[in-house]
N, C-alpha and C positions, 0 to 999 in steps of 0.2 A: 645648342639644342638642349643640353642637359639643364642649362640655366632656365630655359623656358618651361621644361617639365617640372622643375623644382618650384617655380613660381605658381604653376597651376595646382600642384599638390598643396602648396601653402594656402592658396585661396579656398580649395575644397575643405581643408582642415578647419579654417576659420569659419566657413559656412556651417560646418557640422557643429562646431562649438556654439555658434550663435543660435542654431535651431535647438540644441540641447538646453541652453539656458532659457530660451523663450518658452519651451514646453514646461520646464521646471517652474517657471514663474506662473504659467497658466494653471498648474496643478494646485497652487495655493488658493486659487479661486474656485475650487471644485465644490462638490455638495456639502463638505464639512464646513465651508465658510458661508453657506447660504443661510437665510433665516430659517429657524425651526418651524416648519409648517404645522407640526403637530401641536406645539405649544400655542401657536397663533390660533389654531382651531379650538383648542380648549378654552382660550380666553374669550372666544366668541359664543360660548354656551354657558348659561346660568341655570343651575338647578335650584328650584324653590320648593321648600317643604310646606305641606299643608296638613291640617287635621280637622276633624269635625265628626258629625253624626249623620246617619241616614235613617229617616223614619218612614214607615209604611203609610201610603196614602189610600190606594184602592186597588182592587183586582178587576181587570177588564175581561180576562178569560182564564178559567181554572185549568184549561188544557185537557188533554186526553190521557186518561189513566188506564194502565194495563198491568195486571198481575201476571208475571212471567212464570213459566213452569218450575223454575228453580226457587220460587218464593219471593223473588225480588219484585219491586214495584217501579214501573217506568212511567214517568209523567212527561209528556211532550207539549210544548207550546203554551206554558203557563205565562200569562202576560200581566204584569203588575206595575204600578207607579210608585216610586219612592221619592222622597224629598231629601236632597243633599244640602246640608248646611255646613260649610267649612269656613275657615278663616282666610280663604282666598276667593275673591269673586269669580275667578276663572273656573273654579270647580264647585260652584254653588248654583243649584237650579233643580228642575224636575227631571227625573230619569225614568224612562219606560223600559222595563226589563222583559225580554223574551227568554224564559228560563226552561231548561229541561232537567229533570231529576232522575236519578237511579238510586232508589232506596234498597238497602239490604233486606228489608222486611216491610212493615207497615210505615207509611209516611208519618213523620214526626214522632215515631216510636222506634227508630232504628238508625244506624249510621248509613252513609252513602256518599254520593258525590253529585255535583251539579255543574252546569255549564250553559253558556248562552251569549247574548249580546244585548247591550244597553244603548239607549240613545238619550243623551242629556241635552236639554235646552238651557243655556245659561240665563240666569235672571236678567231681565231687561232686554231680551233678544240680542245679547251681545255675541252669540256664537253657539255652535253645536259640537258635541263630541260623539264619536262612535266608540263604544267601550266593550270589546270582547272580554270575557272572563271565564274562569273555571274555579271550582272550589271543592272543599271537602265538608262532610257533615259527620260530626262525632257525637254519638249518643251514649250516655251513661245510664243504663237501665236501673242500676241500684240507687243512684242519687237523683235520677229523673230529670237531668238537665241535658240540653242539646247545644252544640256550638257549630255555627256555620262560619267558614273561613273562605272568603273570595279573593282571588288574585286578579286584579283588573289592570288592563292596559288601555289608556285612552288615546284617541287620535283626533285632534282638532280638525273638523271638516268645514267649518264656515265661520264668518265673522272675525272677531278679534282673537279667537283662539285657533284659527286655521293654521295648520302646520305644526302646532304644538304636540308634544307627547307627554303623557302622564302615566305614572305607575302608582298603585295603591294596594294595600291589604285591608280589607273590610271584614269585620268580625261581629257576629251576633253571639252573645253569651246569654242564654235564657235566664241565668241566675241574676243578671243585671236588668234584663228587660228585652223586649223584642224590637231591637233597633241595632243598626250597624255602627260600630266605631270605625272611623276612617283615619288611616295614616298613610301618607304618600308624598309624592313630589311631582312637579311638572317642570318642563324644560323650556326655557326661553332661548331663542336663537338670535344672535346679533350679527349685523352685517355692516361693519364700519359705523358710519353715522346713522345708518338705517337699522331698525330692529323691530321685531314683532314678538308676540307672545306676552300677553299681559298689558300691552299698551298699543296704541295706534301706530301705524307706520309714520316715520319721519323721512323727509327727503323724497326722492323719486321712487316710484314702484319699479 
């Protein structure tokens, strides 16, 4: 009887040892041994810098102007068209801006801020961007110059730029002329052998 009990204990012990080493082996195949998903994601995104200028084309609507009790001037719904010419076709085209201003005093003779949304049509009808933006206006009354600085975030909404994202800082310095200098980047997203953003899709959609 004792011999039978000893044999059963021996079998139980051997089973426990087997389970222990099996689990230990599985642990070596845990998360730390898996591919680095973050690095894989990074390799699938390409940031492409661009620069250029934006020149005034025309005004469609001067907007509604109101002088506030505190002396500031509010302008709502100013609609203008600008021509963006950059070293990337993805960010070159006509942009219609719907702009709001809050001047500290008289327009073009004080500091302030502005905000709104643009709609760009890429040359050749290759796509469209929605471009929300906000910016600052810095006026130097002594030197008589004014600087507009716009911080823009583009969202590709159609065509070959659909799904892309862009960021740029656009600056007007009246000492240089009434045009924006543009410095920014757009992001291409790659999906294995398929990719978009700057090029047509390859493979299956």
